[in-house]
TORRO-630188 format. One line per 2 residues: their letters; for each residue x, z, y of C-alpha. Coordinates in Angstrom, 2 decimals. Layout:
a = X/Z/Y | ...
//
This chain:
mr = 164.16/169.01/49.63 | 161.95/170.68/47.04
he = 159.18/168.29/45.97 | 156.44/169.87/43.85
af = 157.10/167.22/41.18 | 160.58/168.74/40.76
eh = 159.23/172.18/39.86 | 158.79/171.46/36.14
ff = 162.47/170.60/35.79 | 163.57/173.71/37.69
de = 161.18/175.90/35.70 | 162.48/174.52/32.41
gl = 166.06/175.32/33.43 | 167.12/171.68/33.31
ve = 168.26/171.35/36.92 | 169.85/173.79/39.33
ah = 169.91/171.97/42.67 | 168.63/168.83/44.32
lk = 171.69/167.13/45.83 | 170.36/163.99/47.51
pl = 168.05/161.00/47.19 | 169.75/157.95/45.71
kh = 167.24/155.15/46.01 | 163.77/154.53/47.38
gk = 161.90/151.62/45.79 | 158.38/150.23/45.76
ea = 157.20/152.19/42.72 | 159.61/155.11/42.57
sv = 162.46/157.01/44.16 | 165.57/158.27/42.36
hl = 167.22/161.61/43.10 | 170.54/163.20/42.15
fr = 170.48/166.74/40.75 | 173.06/169.22/39.61
ad = 172.09/169.97/36.03 | 172.47/172.92/33.71
pr = 174.93/171.61/31.09 | 173.60/174.09/28.53
tt = 170.15/172.51/28.55 | 170.94/168.90/29.42
ge = 174.50/168.31/28.24 | 175.20/166.85/31.70
el = 176.77/168.05/34.95 | 174.75/165.61/37.05
va = 171.40/164.00/36.27 | 169.09/161.48/37.90
lk = 165.38/162.06/38.31 | 163.14/159.02/38.73
ly = 160.01/160.08/40.61 | 157.11/157.67/40.71
hp = 155.36/157.49/44.07 | 151.89/158.96/44.61
ld = 149.03/156.68/43.70 | 148.39/155.35/47.21
rr = 152.05/154.40/47.75 | 152.70/152.49/44.54
df = 152.95/148.73/44.51 | 150.68/147.90/41.59
rd = 151.42/144.49/40.20 | 149.06/142.68/37.86
et = 150.08/144.03/34.47 | 147.80/141.82/32.40
ly = 150.64/139.78/30.88 | 152.74/142.87/30.19
rd = 149.86/144.70/28.53 | 149.12/141.78/26.21
ge = 148.95/143.05/22.66 | 148.62/146.72/23.61
fi = 145.65/148.42/21.98 | 143.80/151.01/24.03
ke = 141.16/152.60/21.85 | 138.91/154.13/24.49
rr = 136.58/151.58/26.07 | 136.39/153.51/29.36
mr = 140.14/153.15/29.76 | 140.09/149.44/28.98
va = 137.31/148.79/31.50 | 139.04/150.87/34.19
le = 142.27/148.92/33.76 | 140.48/145.58/33.82
hk = 138.50/146.40/36.96 | 141.39/148.21/38.69
tr = 139.25/151.22/39.57 | 140.88/154.34/40.99
yg = 140.93/155.82/37.50 | 142.37/152.55/36.22
re = 145.17/152.73/38.78 | 145.92/156.30/37.75
lq = 145.93/155.24/34.11 | 148.19/152.28/34.87
gs = 150.62/154.61/36.62 | 150.79/156.95/33.65
lw = 151.25/153.97/31.32 | 154.25/152.88/33.39
vg = 155.95/156.26/33.04 | 155.10/156.53/29.36
re = 156.33/153.05/28.57 | 159.63/153.62/30.35
we = 160.15/156.98/28.62 | 159.41/155.60/25.15
tl = 161.62/152.56/25.75 | 164.57/154.67/26.87
kk = 164.22/156.82/23.76 | 164.07/153.74/21.56
ld = 167.21/152.22/23.11 | 169.27/155.39/23.55
gg = 172.40/155.38/21.46 | 172.47/151.66/20.79
vg = 172.07/150.00/24.18 | 173.64/150.92/27.51
vp = 170.74/152.78/29.15 | 170.51/156.21/30.82
rp = 169.96/158.95/28.25 | 166.38/160.26/28.56
ie = 166.20/164.04/28.86 | 162.68/165.10/29.89
at = 159.54/163.51/31.29 | 156.35/164.54/33.04
qd = 153.35/162.42/34.00 | 155.08/161.14/37.12
ai = 158.83/161.64/36.62 | 161.66/161.05/34.16
lm = 164.90/163.04/34.04 | 167.85/161.08/32.67
sy = 171.63/160.96/32.63 | 173.30/159.83/35.83
ig = 175.69/156.90/36.20 | 178.33/157.41/38.88
de = 179.96/160.44/40.47 | 178.70/162.97/42.98
dv = 179.95/160.98/45.97 | 179.13/157.45/44.85
pa = 176.39/156.24/42.48 | 177.15/153.27/40.26
pr = 176.59/150.04/42.20 | 174.00/147.57/41.05
lh = 175.31/144.30/39.68 | 174.16/142.29/42.70
ey = 176.41/144.36/44.99 | 179.32/144.85/42.57
rh = 182.62/143.19/43.55 | 184.34/141.86/40.44
dd = 188.08/141.27/40.40 | 188.24/137.91/38.68
ld = 186.44/135.50/36.39 | 187.62/137.37/33.30
el = 185.88/140.54/34.48 | 182.76/138.54/35.30
as = 182.78/137.06/31.81 | 183.20/140.55/30.33
lw = 180.16/141.79/32.26 | 178.07/138.90/30.97
eq = 179.20/139.43/27.38 | 178.14/143.08/27.63
lh = 174.76/142.05/28.97 | 174.36/139.37/26.32
ra = 175.01/141.97/23.64 | 172.66/144.47/25.30
ie = 169.81/141.95/25.44 | 170.45/141.09/21.80
rm = 170.44/144.74/20.74 | 167.23/145.36/22.68
ly = 165.57/142.49/20.87 | 166.63/143.91/17.50
rd = 164.85/147.10/18.59 | 161.77/145.06/19.51
vv = 162.24/145.40/23.27 | 162.26/142.71/25.95
hg = 163.00/144.11/29.40 | 160.61/141.74/31.15
dl = 162.00/142.14/34.67 | 165.76/142.04/34.23
ss = 167.91/141.00/37.17 | 171.13/141.92/38.96
yn = 169.10/144.58/40.81 | 168.44/146.77/37.76
il = 171.85/146.69/36.12 | 174.46/149.29/37.03
vw = 178.23/148.80/36.68 | 180.54/151.80/36.30
dg = 184.06/151.96/34.87 | 183.72/148.40/33.61
av = 180.54/149.12/31.63 | 176.98/147.97/32.30
tl = 173.87/150.15/32.16 | 170.35/148.69/32.17
id = 167.61/150.54/34.06 | 163.93/150.23/35.04
fp = 161.82/149.68/31.91 | 158.15/150.34/32.86
qa = 157.21/146.71/32.16 | 159.15/146.38/28.88
vd = 157.25/144.64/26.08 | 157.33/144.55/22.29
pk = 157.96/140.97/21.12 | 156.06/141.66/17.92
kn = 152.90/142.34/19.94 | 153.16/140.53/23.25
rh = 152.55/136.78/23.17 | 154.49/136.28/26.41
aq = 157.66/138.03/25.24 | 159.62/134.82/24.68
sf = 158.94/133.59/28.20 | 159.90/137.03/29.57
le = 163.16/136.86/27.63 | 163.92/133.38/28.95
rd = 163.20/134.52/32.49 | 165.46/137.57/32.08
vc = 168.38/135.49/30.81 | 167.97/132.67/33.33
rl = 167.57/135.06/36.25 | 170.85/136.72/35.27
ge = 172.30/133.25/34.81 | 171.52/132.44/38.43
hf = 173.50/135.50/39.52 | 176.52/134.58/37.41
er = 176.37/130.91/38.36 | 176.60/131.84/42.05
rg = 179.80/133.73/41.23 | 181.38/130.95/39.22
lh = 180.50/131.77/35.61 | 178.79/128.88/33.85
rp = 176.91/129.20/30.59 | 174.01/127.29/28.90
wq = 171.49/129.96/29.87 | 168.38/128.31/28.45
ri = 170.11/127.71/25.12 | 171.36/131.29/25.05
ah = 167.80/132.55/25.51 | 166.55/130.19/22.80
dl = 169.27/131.29/20.37 | 168.56/134.98/21.03
wt = 164.87/134.48/20.29 | 165.55/132.44/17.16
aw = 167.99/135.06/15.87 | 165.40/137.79/16.45
lf = 162.78/135.83/14.51 | 165.09/135.95/11.49
ad = 166.44/139.44/12.21 | 165.39/140.79/8.82
lv = 168.01/138.54/7.25 | 170.82/140.10/9.35
pe = 172.50/143.34/8.14 | 171.78/146.34/10.36
el = 175.45/146.86/11.24 | 175.59/143.35/12.68
rg = 172.40/143.93/14.66 | 173.81/147.01/16.32
lt = 171.20/149.23/14.72 | 173.76/151.61/13.30
t = 176.10/153.66/15.46
//
């Protein structure tokens, strides 16, 4: 398979061969490539390819875009009226937001390392091996309650570190968390919001935590999920009083 959207990454010497598709979702597909270690630092990489305009499932992004300033009036009107140009613009905003969020979180939060992006694709580090990609949390079989608790503690810390970098995932669930070698990796950030700008960020955070809580509750791990979300938000509000090393901002 040699999709025209792959050509940029071949031309730039970042990838050497398309190995197989990994996932096909509503907004994007993910593909496994053999990489050039000299240009990427990786043996294997994942390429997230957003679907063509007519195949994307465009949700109402009004709440997620709250607080974002778009200078050009034509763009604002197109987004509001969901014109064809507005849909194209929304698609490019998705890719751009995910790319910028991955760069912001890289090195401090368990996310794929961003390598290169185009208008409709993002190349990133791959989690798994050539035969088996990392399973998503919802399909991962934990050994015991201790392992389950360890997974939650990692996620709790990741959500906290994201907040200290002014990021709320906004759509976090057991379907966009990977587990590999006992470690969690968070994926899928096109709807991520900045809590300093978006008035709905606190409710997004609460939904993220409680949705994960539902997953862990079904598997026997009980925590005060609403209180955890409240405490995370309160701690973020007073983050300037916390030393950077305790916020996970230094590595």
